PyMOL commands that place a pseudoatom at each C-alpha (Angstrom):
pseudoatom trace, name=CA, resn=UNK, resi=1, chain=A, elem=C, hetatm=0, pos=[94.695, 83.176, 91.391]
pseudoatom trace, name=CA, resn=UNK, resi=2, chain=A, elem=C, hetatm=0, pos=[91.721, 84.629, 89.559]
pseudoatom trace, name=CA, resn=UNK, resi=3, chain=A, elem=C, hetatm=0, pos=[91.714, 84.703, 85.797]
pseudoatom trace, name=CA, resn=UNK, resi=4, chain=A, elem=C, hetatm=0, pos=[92.921, 88.037, 84.392]
pseudoatom trace, name=CA, resn=UNK, resi=5, chain=A, elem=C, hetatm=0, pos=[90.301, 90.445, 83.114]
pseudoatom trace, name=CA, resn=UNK, resi=6, chain=A, elem=C, hetatm=0, pos=[90.247, 91.783, 79.604]
pseudoatom trace, name=CA, resn=UNK, resi=7, chain=A, elem=C, hetatm=0, pos=[91.945, 95.098, 78.930]
pseudoatom trace, name=CA, resn=UNK, resi=8, chain=A, elem=C, hetatm=0, pos=[88.888, 97.235, 78.190]
pseudoatom trace, name=CA, resn=UNK, resi=9, chain=A, elem=C, hetatm=0, pos=[88.340, 98.420, 81.774]
pseudoatom trace, name=CA, resn=UNK, resi=10, chain=A, elem=C, hetatm=0, pos=[87.155, 102.013, 82.064]
pseudoatom trace, name=CA, resn=UNK, resi=11, chain=A, elem=C, hetatm=0, pos=[89.483, 104.193, 84.146]
pseudoatom trace, name=CA, resn=UNK, resi=12, chain=A, elem=C, hetatm=0, pos=[87.595, 106.256, 86.721]
pseudoatom trace, name=CA, resn=UNK, resi=13, chain=A, elem=C, hetatm=0, pos=[89.749, 108.309, 89.090]
pseudoatom trace, name=CA, resn=UNK, resi=14, chain=A, elem=C, hetatm=0, pos=[86.659, 109.333, 91.065]
pseudoatom trace, name=CA, resn=UNK, resi=15, chain=A, elem=C, hetatm=0, pos=[85.555, 105.801, 91.893]
pseudoatom trace, name=CA, resn=UNK, resi=16, chain=A, elem=C, hetatm=0, pos=[85.675, 106.326, 95.644]
pseudoatom trace, name=CA, resn=UNK, resi=17, chain=A, elem=C, hetatm=0, pos=[83.419, 109.396, 95.509]
pseudoatom trace, name=CA, resn=UNK, resi=18, chain=A, elem=C, hetatm=0, pos=[80.370, 107.285, 94.724]
pseudoatom trace, name=CA, resn=UNK, resi=19, chain=A, elem=C, hetatm=0, pos=[79.220, 103.939, 96.031]
pseudoatom trace, name=CA, resn=UNK, resi=20, chain=A, elem=C, hetatm=0, pos=[81.355, 101.552, 94.013]
pseudoatom trace, name=CA, resn=UNK, resi=21, chain=A, elem=C, hetatm=0, pos=[80.830, 97.832, 94.177]
pseudoatom trace, name=CA, resn=UNK, resi=22, chain=A, elem=C, hetatm=0, pos=[84.120, 96.529, 95.533]
pseudoatom trace, name=CA, resn=UNK, resi=23, chain=A, elem=C, hetatm=0, pos=[84.979, 93.195, 97.028]
pseudoatom trace, name=CA, resn=UNK, resi=24, chain=A, elem=C, hetatm=0, pos=[85.120, 93.229, 100.810]
pseudoatom trace, name=CA, resn=UNK, resi=25, chain=A, elem=C, hetatm=0, pos=[88.885, 92.569, 100.650]
pseudoatom trace, name=CA, resn=UNK, resi=26, chain=A, elem=C, hetatm=0, pos=[89.475, 95.592, 98.413]
pseudoatom trace, name=CA, resn=UNK, resi=27, chain=A, elem=C, hetatm=0, pos=[87.187, 97.805, 100.474]
pseudoatom trace, name=CA, resn=UNK, resi=28, chain=A, elem=C, hetatm=0, pos=[88.850, 96.739, 103.750]
pseudoatom trace, name=CA, resn=UNK, resi=29, chain=A, elem=C, hetatm=0, pos=[92.294, 97.309, 102.287]
pseudoatom trace, name=CA, resn=UNK, resi=30, chain=A, elem=C, hetatm=0, pos=[91.444, 100.786, 100.984]
pseudoatom trace, name=CA, resn=UNK, resi=31, chain=A, elem=C, hetatm=0, pos=[89.906, 101.722, 104.328]
pseudoatom trace, name=CA, resn=UNK, resi=32, chain=A, elem=C, hetatm=0, pos=[92.896, 100.499, 106.349]
pseudoatom trace, name=CA, resn=UNK, resi=33, chain=A, elem=C, hetatm=0, pos=[95.590, 101.891, 104.062]
pseudoatom trace, name=CA, resn=UNK, resi=34, chain=A, elem=C, hetatm=0, pos=[93.910, 105.256, 103.542]
pseudoatom trace, name=CA, resn=UNK, resi=35, chain=A, elem=C, hetatm=0, pos=[94.394, 105.959, 107.261]
pseudoatom trace, name=CA, resn=UNK, resi=36, chain=A, elem=C, hetatm=0, pos=[98.161, 105.735, 106.689]
pseudoatom trace, name=CA, resn=UNK, resi=37, chain=A, elem=C, hetatm=0, pos=[98.357, 107.525, 103.337]
pseudoatom trace, name=CA, resn=UNK, resi=38, chain=A, elem=C, hetatm=0, pos=[98.550, 111.209, 102.482]
pseudoatom trace, name=CA, resn=UNK, resi=39, chain=A, elem=C, hetatm=0, pos=[99.387, 113.401, 99.504]
pseudoatom trace, name=CA, resn=UNK, resi=40, chain=A, elem=C, hetatm=0, pos=[103.068, 112.449, 99.802]
pseudoatom trace, name=CA, resn=UNK, resi=41, chain=A, elem=C, hetatm=0, pos=[102.446, 108.714, 100.343]
pseudoatom trace, name=CA, resn=UNK, resi=42, chain=A, elem=C, hetatm=0, pos=[99.708, 107.585, 97.997]
pseudoatom trace, name=CA, resn=UNK, resi=43, chain=A, elem=C, hetatm=0, pos=[98.428, 104.014, 98.005]
pseudoatom trace, name=CA, resn=UNK, resi=44, chain=A, elem=C, hetatm=0, pos=[99.967, 101.997, 95.163]
pseudoatom trace, name=CA, resn=UNK, resi=45, chain=A, elem=C, hetatm=0, pos=[98.763, 98.828, 93.484]
pseudoatom trace, name=CA, resn=UNK, resi=46, chain=A, elem=C, hetatm=0, pos=[101.637, 97.046, 95.241]
pseudoatom trace, name=CA, resn=UNK, resi=47, chain=A, elem=C, hetatm=0, pos=[100.468, 98.345, 98.631]
pseudoatom trace, name=CA, resn=UNK, resi=48, chain=A, elem=C, hetatm=0, pos=[96.976, 97.031, 97.882]
pseudoatom trace, name=CA, resn=UNK, resi=49, chain=A, elem=C, hetatm=0, pos=[98.159, 93.653, 96.595]
pseudoatom trace, name=CA, resn=UNK, resi=50, chain=A, elem=C, hetatm=0, pos=[100.391, 93.045, 99.611]
pseudoatom trace, name=CA, resn=UNK, resi=51, chain=A, elem=C, hetatm=0, pos=[97.694, 94.166, 102.051]
pseudoatom trace, name=CA, resn=UNK, resi=52, chain=A, elem=C, hetatm=0, pos=[95.113, 91.873, 100.481]
pseudoatom trace, name=CA, resn=UNK, resi=53, chain=A, elem=C, hetatm=0, pos=[97.604, 88.985, 100.295]
pseudoatom trace, name=CA, resn=UNK, resi=54, chain=A, elem=C, hetatm=0, pos=[98.246, 89.388, 104.026]
pseudoatom trace, name=CA, resn=UNK, resi=55, chain=A, elem=C, hetatm=0, pos=[94.784, 90.245, 105.376]
pseudoatom trace, name=CA, resn=UNK, resi=56, chain=A, elem=C, hetatm=0, pos=[92.252, 89.232, 102.721]
pseudoatom trace, name=CA, resn=UNK, resi=57, chain=A, elem=C, hetatm=0, pos=[89.751, 86.426, 103.176]
pseudoatom trace, name=CA, resn=UNK, resi=58, chain=A, elem=C, hetatm=0, pos=[88.397, 85.757, 99.688]
pseudoatom trace, name=CA, resn=UNK, resi=59, chain=A, elem=C, hetatm=0, pos=[88.926, 82.915, 97.239]
pseudoatom trace, name=CA, resn=UNK, resi=60, chain=A, elem=C, hetatm=0, pos=[92.114, 84.379, 95.798]
pseudoatom trace, name=CA, resn=UNK, resi=61, chain=A, elem=C, hetatm=0, pos=[93.691, 84.623, 99.243]
pseudoatom trace, name=CA, resn=UNK, resi=62, chain=A, elem=C, hetatm=0, pos=[92.556, 81.085, 100.038]
pseudoatom trace, name=CA, resn=UNK, resi=63, chain=A, elem=C, hetatm=0, pos=[94.412, 79.953, 96.928]
pseudoatom trace, name=CA, resn=UNK, resi=64, chain=A, elem=C, hetatm=0, pos=[97.522, 81.810, 98.096]
pseudoatom trace, name=CA, resn=UNK, resi=65, chain=A, elem=C, hetatm=0, pos=[97.335, 80.075, 101.498]
pseudoatom trace, name=CA, resn=UNK, resi=66, chain=A, elem=C, hetatm=0, pos=[96.773, 76.684, 99.855]
pseudoatom trace, name=CA, resn=UNK, resi=67, chain=A, elem=C, hetatm=0, pos=[100.008, 77.254, 97.935]
pseudoatom trace, name=CA, resn=UNK, resi=68, chain=A, elem=C, hetatm=0, pos=[101.993, 78.198, 101.030]
pseudoatom trace, name=CA, resn=UNK, resi=69, chain=A, elem=C, hetatm=0, pos=[101.824, 81.972, 100.675]
pseudoatom trace, name=CA, resn=UNK, resi=70, chain=A, elem=C, hetatm=0, pos=[101.235, 83.015, 104.279]
pseudoatom trace, name=CA, resn=UNK, resi=71, chain=A, elem=C, hetatm=0, pos=[101.354, 86.568, 105.664]
pseudoatom trace, name=CA, resn=UNK, resi=72, chain=A, elem=C, hetatm=0, pos=[104.795, 85.709, 107.043]
pseudoatom trace, name=CA, resn=UNK, resi=73, chain=A, elem=C, hetatm=0, pos=[105.965, 84.548, 103.611]
pseudoatom trace, name=CA, resn=UNK, resi=74, chain=A, elem=C, hetatm=0, pos=[104.692, 87.798, 102.076]
pseudoatom trace, name=CA, resn=UNK, resi=75, chain=A, elem=C, hetatm=0, pos=[106.677, 89.780, 104.682]
pseudoatom trace, name=CA, resn=UNK, resi=76, chain=A, elem=C, hetatm=0, pos=[109.764, 87.684, 103.928]
pseudoatom trace, name=CA, resn=UNK, resi=77, chain=A, elem=C, hetatm=0, pos=[109.494, 88.432, 100.205]
pseudoatom trace, name=CA, resn=UNK, resi=78, chain=A, elem=C, hetatm=0, pos=[108.923, 92.152, 100.835]
pseudoatom trace, name=CA, resn=UNK, resi=79, chain=A, elem=C, hetatm=0, pos=[111.999, 92.272, 103.087]
pseudoatom trace, name=CA, resn=UNK, resi=80, chain=A, elem=C, hetatm=0, pos=[114.110, 90.422, 100.487]
pseudoatom trace, name=CA, resn=UNK, resi=81, chain=A, elem=C, hetatm=0, pos=[113.059, 92.933, 97.834]
pseudoatom trace, name=CA, resn=UNK, resi=82, chain=A, elem=C, hetatm=0, pos=[113.646, 95.887, 100.147]
pseudoatom trace, name=CA, resn=UNK, resi=83, chain=A, elem=C, hetatm=0, pos=[110.267, 97.405, 99.333]
pseudoatom trace, name=CA, resn=UNK, resi=84, chain=A, elem=C, hetatm=0, pos=[108.868, 100.225, 101.468]
pseudoatom trace, name=CA, resn=UNK, resi=85, chain=A, elem=C, hetatm=0, pos=[105.095, 99.923, 101.599]
pseudoatom trace, name=CA, resn=UNK, resi=86, chain=A, elem=C, hetatm=0, pos=[102.172, 101.576, 103.303]
pseudoatom trace, name=CA, resn=UNK, resi=87, chain=A, elem=C, hetatm=0, pos=[101.051, 99.066, 105.917]
pseudoatom trace, name=CA, resn=UNK, resi=88, chain=A, elem=C, hetatm=0, pos=[98.157, 98.809, 108.346]
for i in range(1, 88): cmd.bond("trace and resi %d" % i, "trace and resi %d" % (i + 1))
show_as sticks, trace
zoom trace
């Protein structure tokens, strides 16, 4: 997985109102999940992580696949944990 970032990241709740520079995986995930979210079901970090782990195509996801973390394995883990997520 990628190295963690430092902890001095600026919080900007209006990030999606501009033209932010996001990875294609993050942008695709936000686009897909936002179609299924509403004021009662907001997208969580867990929703995003799981979506990217299942559908992403970047280096981090390649590393997951190399280590046996397939979309099916992600679903298996989610089912074991009993999590309810926003999905595509």
